[in-house]
Every structure is written in structure tokens, then in C-alpha cells.
N, C-alpha and C positions, 0 to 999 in steps of 0.2 A: 561861647568864648573860650571853650576848652577847659575852664576851671570848674564847671558844674559837674556834680556827681549824682548818680541815681541810686536810690535804695529800693530794692524789691522786697516786699514783705509777703511771705507765705504763711498765713495765719491758720494754724490747725492742720499740720501735716498728718496727724492721726486720723483726720476725717477725709483724707484724699483717697478716692475709691480705686485708684490704680496702683499696682505694685511698682516700686522704684528699683529697677534692675540695673545697677550701675555697670556691672560687668558685661551685660549683653545689650546695652542700649546703643542705638544708632548714633554715631557721632555727627553733629551738625554744627556749623559755624555761621550759617546764614539765618538771621532772625526772620527773614521774609519767606523762608521755605516752609511748606506745609508738612508737618510731621505730627505723629501722635502726641497727645498731651503728656503722657508719661515720659516720652523721649525729650520733649521740650523742657520739662522740669529738670530732668537729670542733666541736660546740657547746660542749662542756666546755672545749676549748682556747681557743675564742674568748671564753669567759666568759659565754656566754648562759645556760648552766646552771651552778649553783653559783658565781656570780660572786665570792663572797668567798673561795673556796678557792684554794690555791696548787697549781699543776700541775707536777709534776716528771717529765720524760720522759728515758729512756735510749734510745740508738739508735746504730747505725752512722751515719757521716756522710751516706751516700747517701740513707738514708731520712729523716734529720732535715731535709734540704733541702725536703721536702714542706711544712713548716710555714712560712708567711709570716714574714719577718723582723720585721714589725711586731708580731707576737704573742709574740715572744721577749724577755724582760726580761734574762735572763742565760744565758750558755752557757759550759760548762766542758768542756775537752777533756782526756781521760786519754791521755797520750802514751806510756805504757808504759815498758819498760826502756830505759835507756841501756846502752852497751856494758859499762861496769863493773858495773852492776847485774845484767845478764844473766850475766856471769861469776860473780858472787857467788851468784846463784840456782842455777846449775848446780852450784856447789860444795856447796850444801846438799842437792841431789838425790842425788848419788852419793857413796858412802863412799870409793871409790877415787879419790884425787886425780888419778892419771894418766888415768883414764877421763874425768873432768870436764874436764881440760886438753885432751885430744884432741877431745872433743865440741865444746868452745868454739872450738878452732882451726879445725875444719871449718866450723862455722857462720859464723865470722868471714870465712872465705875465700870464701863464697858470698853475695853481696849479697842475693839473693832470700830465702834462709833467714834471714839476719840481720834483715831487715825484718820477716819474720813473727815472729821470736822476740822482738820488742819487746813482743808480747802474751804475758803470763805463761802462759796456757793452751797457746799454740802452742809456747812455749819448752819447756814440760814434755814435750809429745808428741814434738816434734822431737828433743829431747835424749834421751829414752828410746829412740826408734827408732834413732838413730845409735849409742847405747851398746849396744843389742841387736845391731846389725850387727857392732860391734867384737868383742863377746864370742862371736859364733857364726861368725866368719869368720877363718880362720887367716891369710888374705892381706889382712886388713882394713887393714893399714898402707899398702896401695897406694891413694893418693888417688883415682886414677881409678875405683876400684871403689866408692867411697862413694856412698850414695844422695844425689842432688842435686836431684831434682824432688820436688814435693809428692806426686805419685802414688807415687813410690818410698818416700818417708817414710811415708805412710799404709799402704802395703802391708806394710812392716816392722812398723809399729805393730800392725796386725791380726794379723800372724804372731806377734808377741810375746804378745799377750793370749790368742790362741787356742791356742798351743802353747808354753807357757812353758818346757818342758823340752827343746825342740827344739835339737839340738846339731850338726846336719849342716853340713858345709862347702858353701857355695854357690860353684859354679864360674862362674855367670853372674848378672847382675842378677835379682833375684827377680821372678817373674811373678805376676800376679793369681791365675791358676789354682793356682799352688803354695801361695799363702798361704791359700786357701780350700778346700784338700783335705779338711780336717776341718770338722765342723759345716756341711757344704755346704748342707744343706736349710735350716737356720736362717738362714744368711747370705743365701741366695737369697730367702727370705721377707722378711727385713729390708730387703734391697736393693730388692725390689719395692715394699715399703711406703715406703721413702725416695724412690723415683723418683716414684710417683704422688702422694706428699705434696708434693714440690716442684712438680709440675705444677699442683696445686691450691693452692699457697702455704700448705700445711698443715704445721705444725711440732709440733703437739700431737695425740696420738692417744688414742682411747678403746678400750675392750674390743671393741666391735663392729668397729672398724677392724682390730684385731689378728686377730680371727677371720676377717674377710673376706679377709685375706692369708695365711691358713693358719698363723698363728703360735701355737704352743702356749705359753701363759703360763708354764707350769711350767718350760719350757726356758730361761727368762730368769733363773734363780736363780744361775747361776755367774758367773764373772769377766766374761763378755760383758756381762751386765746392769749390773754396777758400773762398767765401763770405758767403754762406748760407748752404753749404753741404760739409761735410768732411769725410775722411776715415782714419782709423788706420790699418796698416798692421803689422802682426806678423808672426812668423813661423807656428802658428796654423791656423789662419784664417784672413780674412780681414773684418772689420766691417765699416758700414757707419752710419752717424748720422747728424742731423741738428745742426748747430753750436750754436743755442740757442733754448730752448723749445718754446719760443714765435714765432719763425720763423715757426716751425712745426705747431703751433696752427693757425697762420695766413694762411698758405697754406691749412690747413685742412678746415678752414672756407671758403676759396676761392673755394675749391672743392664742399663743401655743397651748397654754393651760386650759382655756375654755374650749378650744377646738378639740383638744384631746378628750 
């Protein structure tokens, strides 16, 4: 009827595997014409294709800078948690108030962790990892033994989801090899997938990708699948992806470290 409007949502521009070259892209105004995907996206953003549509893009700041400022009508920044909101959030995650307080105190004392925890998903992973450390270490009260780097945080995170009932006391900082003692074959295959995915700027995988890296799809039905690796099914295909880019980056680094 002429009054309807379309909104095109491009979610996660930072995960788009092709470069957006606005100065060199082929101009196209015909939506039915076959062109490369990067040219299609740049022409939609420029308004050459679907000029009446509104385009809404989500992205990390580094990738958003690819778009010329003249093509942006409005920009909204999600700033994440303030300190008080972070404390309140951790209070909802843990039933034990003492654990929530100790986790928050540790995060607050380390500026790098505090900055990361402004993002809710990081706040959850970091909080769970530190709480897991506290519960499984008798000497956890010694501040010097707390996980402080993101590598240590993610190592404990993986240890937690792979060995939920693990109760051993750690005498030294947890090593990557210790965390991956169980499910070694699956972790090795996922790490290889993660590494070569990053090399190819690939964040979404298909069944053929899984098979090419020796991953048995039936092995992804446990907690590993729900915590770090997920799948979306549709009538067209099934896709797999890491639940957060940093998890793929960590596993890719693990593959590189062990291969070296």
C-alpha cells in the first residue's frame, strides 16, 4: 500500500568475513542482480539497493569504523555495566552472598578484569571462573593465587564446564594441559576448528566443516555444547558456532600453543 517500510538488521558486522571497501565497491541498484556479498552489503548501506529501507547494524567499534561517517544517521553505544550494576549482577548469579562479595572484590582490584566485566557476558564467565576457583582451592583466600589474566580465567572456565565435580586442591596456577586432560580429543578438534576458522575469518560452521576437523556431532550433546558451542537448526541447514568470539580465540590460541 506504499506505507509499509522495511528494516534490514545486520547483526555482528565485526563477524563479517569480507572487507567492506566502500571506495572500490561495484555500484549496483538492481536487487535481483548477482553480485559478490561484500558488494551487496556496501550497496545496501549506501542506499543504492532498497533505498527506502532502514539499515540497522550492530558491531564492535573497530569494525564499525569501516562505514563512512556520512552514511551513518544515528549511532548508539552500549556502555555496559557500571560498578554498582556489576555488583548487583554478581549478586543475582551466586546464591552465597559471601562468594559474590569475594568475586566482586577480586574483579574490582584488577582493572583489566573490571573493564572486561562491564560486558555482561564477560562478567558472567569471569565471575563463574573466579567462584569456581574459590570453591576448589583451600588456599583461595590468598590473593596472589587468584586467576588474574584472561588466559587463567578461561582455563578455569573450561575446567569448570568439563569437570564440574572436580574437587582437587591446586598447588600451582592451573595449566592448559591440566584443564584439558578429559575430553582431550574433542577439545583438540574444536581447537583446530577454532584456529583455522580465525585464519579464514570464519565464525559460523557447517556440518562439512565439523566432519573435516574430525568432530563427531553426537559428542556435542553434553555441557560442552551448551556452554561454549551451540547450533542453530532451520529447514535449510544446521549451523554451529562458538557462543562467544573470545571462546573461539582462546581455543585457537590453545591449538597454536599445543601444536608449537
